[in-house]
KEKE-3310 file (N, C-alpha, C; in steps of 0.2 Angstrom, whole numbers, plus 5000, padded with zeros to 4 digits):
npx = (4742:4754:4767:4776:4776:4781:4794:4798:4798:4808:4819:4822:4832:4841:4856:4874:4890:4905:4923:4936:4952:4966:4981:4998:5014:5031:5042:5038:5039:5048:5066:5082:5089:5080:5065:5051:5035:5024:5025:5026:5034:5035:5048:5057:5068:5077:5089:5091:5081:5063:5049:5046:5034:5016:5007:4998:4983:4987:5001:4999:4992:5003:5012:5006:5006:5019:5037:5043:5048:5065:5071:5081:5096:5097:5105:5121:5117:5117:5116:5116:5104:5088:5086:5075:5057:5050:5036:5032:5039:5040:5042:5053:5068:5066:5070:5074:5084:5091:5103:5109:5117:5113:5099:5084:5072:5055:5038:5030:5019:5007:4995:4979:4967:4950:4939:4925:4913:4917:4911:4918:4935:4953:4970:4986:5003:5018:5035:5051:5062:5074:5076:5065:5047:5038:5038:5039:5027:5013:5016:5010:4996:4980:4972:4975:4972:4978:4985:4982:4995:5007:5018:5035:5040:5047:5062:5077:5084:5076:5060:5046:5030:5014:4998:4981:4965:4954:4950:4938:4924:4927:4925:4921:4934:4948:4961:4973:4988:4999:5016:5027:5043:5056:5073:5087:5099:5114:5113:5097:5081:5066:5055:5041:5026:5009:4992:4975:4961:4944:4926:4911:4894:4885:4874:4867:4869:4862:4850:4845:4842:4832:4822:4819:4815:4803:4796:4794:4785:4774:4771:4768:4756:4742:4735:4728:4713:4702:4695:4694:4701:4713:4722:4739:4745:4754:4764:4767:4773:4784:4791:4794:4802:4813:4817:4821:4832:4841:4844:4850:4861:4868:4872:4881:4891:4896:4910:4923:4939)
npy = (5064:5069:5081:5077:5063:5061:5065:5055:5044:5048:5046:5033:5027:5017:5007:5006:5000:5008:5012:5014:5020:5020:5026:5024:5026:5023:5036:5045:5060:5065:5068:5060:5058:5066:5065:5054:5061:5053:5040:5031:5023:5010:5005:4990:4988:4978:4971:4959:4950:4947:4956:4950:4946:4944:4957:4970:4980:4992:4993:4995:5007:5015:5013:5020:5033:5036:5038:5047:5039:5037:5043:5035:5031:5017:5003:4999:5001:5003:4985:4978:4981:4983:4998:5006:5004:4996:4997:5007:5020:5032:5029:5027:5021:5017:5018:5015:5022:5031:5028:5018:5007:5001:4996:4994:4981:4985:4990:4997:5011:5017:5029:5029:5037:5033:5038:5036:5025:5008:4993:4982:4977:4977:4973:4978:4976:4983:4980:4980:4973:4972:4962:4954:4952:4951:4937:4931:4936:4941:4949:4960:4971:4977:4990:4984:4971:4955:4951:4937:4925:4933:4931:4930:4934:4941:4951:4959:4962:4963:4968:4964:4957:4958:4952:4954:4950:4950:4959:4965:4975:4993:5007:5024:5036:5037:5025:5012:5005:4993:4987:4974:4976:4966:4965:4954:4956:4966:4978:4987:4989:4996:4997:5003:5002:5005:5000:5002:4995:4997:4994:5003:5007:5017:5031:5027:5034:5033:5025:5034:5045:5040:5037:5049:5056:5049:5053:5066:5065:5060:5070:5080:5075:5070:5071:5063:5069:5070:5059:5062:5068:5080:5093:5096:5109:5124:5128:5117:5109:5117:5115:5102:5101:5109:5100:5089:5095:5097:5084:5079:5087:5083:5070:5074:5080:5069:5061:5050:5042)
npz = (4853:4865:4866:4876:4875:4862:4865:4873:4864:4856:4863:4862:4853:4842:4846:4842:4840:4845:4843:4855:4858:4869:4873:4880:4887:4892:4898:4888:4879:4887:4892:4892:4907:4914:4924:4923:4919:4920:4924:4939:4954:4965:4976:4978:4984:4981:4971:4964:4963:4964:4972:4989:4994:4991:4982:4989:4992:4997:4992:4978:4979:4984:4974:4963:4968:4970:4968:4954:4939:4932:4917:4906:4896:4884:4890:4884:4871:4854:4854:4867:4876:4867:4858:4855:4854:4840:4838:4847:4845:4853:4866:4880:4889:4906:4924:4942:4947:4938:4933:4921:4923:4935:4945:4953:4957:4954:4957:4944:4939:4929:4925:4915:4905:4903:4891:4889:4896:4893:4886:4883:4883:4878:4880:4873:4875:4871:4874:4883:4895:4908:4920:4919:4918:4933:4944:4958:4959:4948:4933:4926:4929:4930:4937:4949:4948:4943:4927:4916:4912:4914:4921:4924:4912:4897:4890:4885:4873:4862:4855:4865:4866:4874:4876:4881:4879:4887:4896:4899:4905:4907:4917:4913:4916:4927:4927:4931:4925:4931:4932:4936:4937:4936:4942:4940:4944:4941:4927:4926:4920:4911:4897:4889:4879:4878:4873:4875:4869:4866:4866:4864:4868:4857:4851:4835:4820:4808:4811:4820:4812:4804:4814:4819:4808:4806:4818:4815:4805:4812:4821:4812:4807:4814:4831:4845:4854:4866:4861:4848:4832:4827:4819:4823:4833:4828:4837:4843:4833:4831:4843:4842:4831:4836:4845:4837:4831:4841:4846:4834:4833:4844:4839:4829:4836:4844:4844:4845:4847)
capx = (4748:4757:4774:4780:4776:4786:4801:4800:4800:4815:4825:4823:4836:4845:4863:4879:4897:4911:4929:4940:4959:4969:4988:5002:5021:5036:5047:5036:5039:5054:5073:5086:5092:5075:5060:5045:5029:5018:5026:5029:5035:5036:5054:5057:5075:5080:5093:5092:5075:5056:5046:5046:5027:5011:5005:4992:4980:4992:5006:4996:4991:5009:5015:5002:5008:5026:5042:5044:5054:5070:5072:5088:5098:5097:5112:5125:5113:5114:5120:5114:5097:5085:5087:5068:5052:5047:5029:5031:5045:5041:5044:5060:5069:5066:5072:5073:5090:5094:5109:5108:5121:5110:5092:5080:5065:5050:5031:5029:5012:5005:4988:4976:4960:4945:4934:4918:4912:4918:4908:4923:4942:4959:4977:4992:5008:5025:5039:5057:5064:5080:5077:5058:5040:5035:5042:5035:5021:5012:5020:5005:4990:4975:4968:4976:4970:4983:4983:4985:5001:5011:5023:5042:5041:5051:5068:5079:5087:5071:5053:5041:5023:5009:4991:4975:4959:4948:4950:4931:4921:4930:4921:4924:4938:4955:4963:4980:4992:5005:5021:5032:5049:5061:5080:5090:5106:5117:5108:5090:5077:5060:5053:5034:5021:5003:4986:4969:4956:4938:4920:4906:4887:4883:4869:4869:4866:4857:4844:4843:4839:4825:4817:4817:4810:4796:4793:4792:4779:4769:4769:4764:4749:4737:4735:4721:4711:4695:4692:4694:4707:4713:4729:4743:4746:4760:4769:4769:4777:4790:4794:4796:4807:4818:4819:4825:4838:4846:4847:4854:4867:4872:4875:4887:4897:4899:4915:4929:4943)
capy = (5062:5075:5082:5073:5056:5062:5065:5048:5040:5051:5043:5025:5027:5011:5008:5003:5000:5013:5010:5019:5017:5024:5024:5027:5023:5025:5041:5049:5067:5067:5067:5056:5062:5069:5060:5053:5064:5049:5034:5031:5017:5008:5002:4984:4988:4972:4971:4953:4946:4950:4957:4944:4945:4946:4964:4972:4986:4998:4993:4998:5014:5018:5014:5025:5040:5035:5042:5047:5035:5041:5041:5033:5028:5010:5000:4995:5002:4997:4979:4974:4983:4987:5005:5009:4999:4997:4998:5012:5024:5037:5026:5027:5016:5020:5013:5018:5025:5036:5025:5011:5001:4998:4997:4990:4978:4990:4990:5003:5012:5023:5031:5031:5039:5030:5044:5034:5018:5003:4987:4977:4980:4973:4977:4976:4980:4982:4981:4976:4973:4969:4956:4950:4955:4946:4932:4929:4939:4942:4954:4965:4972:4983:4992:4979:4964:4952:4948:4930:4923:4938:4930:4928:4935:4947:4951:4966:4963:4964:4970:4959:4959:4954:4954:4951:4952:4948:4964:4966:4982:4998:5013:5030:5039:5036:5018:5011:4999:4991:4982:4972:4975:4962:4964:4948:4957:4970:4983:4985:4995:4994:5002:5000:5006:5001:5002:4999:4995:4995:4996:5006:5008:5024:5032:5025:5040:5031:5023:5040:5049:5036:5038:5056:5057:5046:5057:5072:5063:5059:5077:5084:5072:5072:5068:5062:5073:5068:5053:5064:5069:5086:5095:5098:5116:5126:5129:5110:5108:5121:5112:5095:5102:5110:5094:5085:5098:5097:5078:5078:5091:5079:5065:5076:5081:5063:5057:5049:5036)
capz = (4856:4868:4865:4881:4872:4857:4867:4876:4859:4853:4867:4860:4847:4842:4847:4838:4844:4842:4846:4858:4859:4874:4873:4885:4887:4897:4895:4882:4879:4891:4889:4896:4913:4918:4927:4919:4923:4920:4927:4946:4956:4972:4975:4982:4988:4979:4964:4960:4964:4964:4979:4993:4996:4986:4982:4993:4989:4999:4988:4972:4980:4985:4967:4959:4971:4972:4965:4947:4937:4929:4910:4905:4889:4884:4892:4879:4865:4851:4855:4873:4876:4861:4859:4855:4852:4834:4839:4851:4845:4857:4872:4882:4895:4913:4930:4948:4949:4934:4930:4917:4926:4941:4945:4958:4956:4956:4954:4941:4938:4924:4924:4909:4906:4898:4890:4890:4898:4888:4887:4883:4881:4878:4881:4870:4878:4868:4880:4884:4902:4911:4916:4917:4922:4938:4947:4964:4958:4941:4930:4924:4933:4928:4943:4955:4946:4939:4921:4915:4908:4914:4926:4922:4904:4894:4888:4884:4867:4856:4857:4867:4865:4878:4874:4885:4876:4891:4901:4901:4905:4910:4917:4912:4922:4928:4928:4932:4923:4935:4929:4941:4933:4941:4940:4942:4945:4936:4925:4927:4916:4908:4892:4887:4875:4879:4870:4877:4864:4868:4862:4869:4865:4856:4846:4829:4817:4803:4814:4823:4807:4803:4820:4820:4802:4808:4823:4812:4801:4817:4823:4806:4805:4819:4837:4848:4859:4868:4857:4841:4829:4825:4817:4828:4833:4825:4842:4844:4827:4832:4848:4840:4826:4840:4849:4832:4829:4847:4846:4828:4834:4848:4835:4825:4841:4847:4840:4848:4845)
cpx = (4752:4764:4779:4781:4781:4793:4803:4802:4807:4821:4826:4826:4841:4852:4867:4885:4902:4917:4932:4947:4963:4976:4992:5009:5026:5041:5044:5036:5045:5061:5077:5089:5086:5070:5054:5039:5024:5019:5029:5030:5036:5042:5054:5063:5079:5083:5093:5086:5068:5055:5045:5039:5022:5009:4999:4989:4984:4998:5004:4995:4998:5013:5012:5004:5015:5031:5042:5049:5059:5070:5079:5090:5098:5104:5115:5121:5117:5119:5117:5106:5094:5085:5080:5063:5049:5040:5027:5037:5046:5043:5051:5061:5069:5069:5071:5079:5093:5100:5108:5112:5118:5102:5088:5074:5060:5043:5030:5021:5011:4997:4985:4969:4955:4939:4927:4918:4913:4915:4913:4930:4947:4965:4982:4998:5015:5030:5046:5059:5070:5079:5070:5053:5038:5040:5039:5028:5019:5015:5016:4999:4986:4971:4969:4975:4975:4981:4986:4991:5006:5017:5029:5043:5045:5058:5070:5082:5082:5064:5049:5034:5018:5003:4986:4969:4953:4948:4943:4929:4926:4926:4925:4928:4945:4956:4970:4982:4998:5009:5026:5038:5054:5068:5083:5097:5109:5112:5101:5086:5071:5058:5046:5030:5014:4997:4980:4964:4950:4932:4915:4899:4886:4877:4871:4865:4861:4850:4841:4839:4832:4820:4815:4813:4803:4793:4791:4786:4773:4767:4766:4758:4744:4738:4728:4720:4704:4692:4692:4701:4707:4720:4732:4744:4753:4766:4771:4774:4784:4794:4797:4802:4814:4821:4824:4832:4843:4848:4852:4861:4871:4876:4881:4893:4900:4903:4921:4933:4942)
cpy = (5069:5075:5077:5066:5056:5061:5059:5044:5042:5048:5036:5025:5021:5013:5004:5003:5005:5011:5016:5016:5022:5021:5027:5023:5026:5031:5046:5056:5070:5066:5063:5060:5065:5063:5060:5056:5059:5042:5034:5024:5016:5003:4996:4984:4982:4973:4965:4948:4950:4952:4950:4942:4947:4954:4965:4978:4992:4998:4996:5005:5018:5018:5020:5033:5040:5040:5041:5043:5039:5038:5040:5031:5021:5008:4996:4996:5006:4991:4975:4975:4985:4994:5008:5003:5001:4999:5004:5017:5029:5035:5026:5023:5020:5015:5017:5022:5031:5034:5018:5005:4998:4999:4992:4987:4983:4988:4997:5004:5018:5023:5032:5032:5036:5036:5042:5027:5013:4996:4981:4980:4975:4977:4974:4980:4978:4984:4978:4977:4969:4968:4953:4954:4949:4941:4928:4931:4939:4948:4960:4965:4978:4984:4987:4972:4961:4950:4941:4930:4929:4937:4927:4928:4941:4945:4958:4967:4964:4966:4964:4961:4954:4957:4950:4954:4951:4953:4966:4974:4987:5004:5019:5033:5036:5028:5018:5005:4999:4986:4981:4971:4972:4963:4958:4949:4962:4976:4982:4991:4992:5000:4999:5005:5002:5004:4998:5000:4993:4997:4999:5007:5015:5025:5030:5030:5038:5029:5030:5044:5046:5038:5045:5059:5055:5050:5063:5071:5063:5066:5081:5081:5075:5069:5067:5067:5072:5064:5055:5065:5076:5088:5097:5106:5118:5126:5122:5108:5111:5117:5105:5096:5104:5104:5090:5088:5097:5089:5076:5081:5087:5073:5067:5078:5075:5059:5057:5043:5031)
cpz = (4858:4866:4869:4878:4866:4859:4870:4870:4856:4857:4865:4853:4847:4843:4843:4842:4841:4846:4849:4859:4864:4874:4878:4885:4892:4894:4890:4883:4884:4888:4894:4901:4917:4921:4922:4923:4924:4923:4934:4948:4963:4972:4980:4986:4986:4972:4961:4961:4964:4971:4982:4994:4991:4987:4986:4990:4991:4995:4981:4973:4981:4978:4963:4962:4973:4968:4958:4945:4933:4922:4909:4898:4890:4885:4886:4872:4860:4853:4861:4874:4869:4863:4859:4853:4845:4834:4844:4851:4850:4864:4874:4888:4901:4918:4936:4950:4945:4931:4927:4919:4932:4940:4950:4955:4958:4953:4951:4939:4933:4924:4917:4910:4901:4897:4891:4892:4892:4890:4887:4881:4881:4878:4876:4872:4874:4873:4879:4892:4903:4918:4914:4921:4927:4939:4952:4963:4950:4939:4928:4927:4930:4934:4949:4953:4941:4933:4920:4911:4908:4919:4923:4915:4903:4892:4886:4877:4861:4859:4859:4867:4870:4876:4879:4882:4880:4897:4904:4901:4909:4911:4915:4918:4922:4930:4929:4929:4928:4932:4935:4937:4938:4938:4944:4943:4939:4933:4925:4924:4913:4903:4890:4883:4875:4875:4873:4872:4867:4864:4867:4865:4864:4851:4839:4824:4812:4806:4817:4818:4805:4808:4820:4814:4804:4813:4820:4808:4806:4819:4818:4804:4810:4826:4841:4854:4860:4863:4849:4838:4826:4823:4823:4828:4831:4830:4844:4839:4829:4838:4846:4835:4830:4843:4844:4831:4835:4847:4840:4829:4839:4844:4832:4830:4844:4843:4844:4846:4850)
residu = (MET:LYS:LEU:ALA:GLY:THR:ALA:ALA:ILE:ALA:ALA:LEU:ILE:PHE:SER:ALA:THR:ALA:SER:ALA:THR:ILE:ILE:PHE:GLY:SER:GLY:GLU:GLY:GLY:THR:VAL:GLY:SER:THR:ASP:PRO:ASN:VAL:LYS:PHE:LEU:ASP:SER:GLY:PHE:THR:SER:THR:ASP:PHE:SER:ALA:ALA:PHE:THR:ALA:GLY:ASN:PHE:THR:SER:ALA:ALA:SER:GLY:THR:ALA:ALA:HIS:ILE:ILE:ALA:GLY:TYR:GLY:CYS:PRO:GLY:THR:TRP:ILE:CYS:SER:LEU:PRO:ASP:GLY:PRO:GLY:ALA:GLN:TRP:ILE:ASN:THR:THR:GLY:ASN:ASN:ASN:THR:GLY:ASP:THR:ALA:LEU:PHE:SER:VAL:ALA:PHE:THR:VAL:PRO:VAL:SER:LEU:SER:SER:SER:SER:LEU:THR:LEU:TYR:TYR:ALA:VAL:ASP:ASN:GLN:LEU:GLY:GLY:ASN:ASN:ALA:GLY:ILE:TYR:VAL:ASP:GLY:THR:ALA:LEU:PRO:SER:SER:THR:GLY:ILE:GLY:GLY:PHE:SER:SER:GLU:GLN:THR:TYR:THR:ASP:SER:THR:LEU:GLY:ALA:LEU:SER:ALA:GLY:THR:HIS:TYR:LEU:TYR:ILE:ASP:GLY:VAL:ASN:LEU:GLY:GLY:PRO:GLY:GLY:LEU:ILE:PHE:TYR:GLY:LEU:ILE:ASN:GLY:THR:ALA:ALA:VAL:PRO:GLU:PRO:LYS:SER:GLY:TRP:LEU:ILE:LEU:ALA:GLY:LEU:GLY:ALA:LEU:VAL:LEU:LEU:TYR:HIS:ARG:ARG:ARG:GLY:GLY:MET:ARG:PRO:VAL:GLU:VAL:SER:THR:ILE:ARG:ARG:ALA:TYR:SER:LEU:GLN:CYS:ARG:ILE:LEU:HIS:MET:PHE:ASN:LEU:PHE:ASN:PHE:ARG)
# end
């Protein structure tokens, strides 16, 4: 058995699932009166209705590269708007004007990074909004795809929760969550805290140890040459041992939420 064959067998390590959680929120790390470095928006220009037309690819691009949202204090807080989210205490209210007495309907955008490709994923969004998410359009989108049952939902006096367990696969890299925050008159604002939970296939350490142990036993026994059997050379043992060490080192390094 040649060392190349041994390396090929080493690549056939069983897989298991590992979880990944990505979090993001409005106004996190900022202060009231400043702009949000993570949330941008496309302004509708309306103060009492939703966007008048369906969103286009260009609208989503404009939102992702648009104006930074303003971090504001909760209107009439405590009493009118909820002051903060119980499940997202670091999130803060944002809007388009910086004044909590006013605010336009806007398509808000926040980027999030998926560290490794996910075979399945789900979204949990804690939020409050004056007045609602969506209207003429759906209220929540991931990468421009509307999420189900997100139209005309929300409220501002208590934390709201939206969940979608059917996001499906997400590739490694940057993705975008979009929220259509609709003002129906008077004060307007949005506060949110989101979690993307997913699973990914990763090497399973226990199975990897078993396979590598078996490979070591194979290398230390015999291999075929010209129809016969003879002991493996010391140099081959050293190469196989080095291969084992490198693979096991990768197992130890591979750790993410």
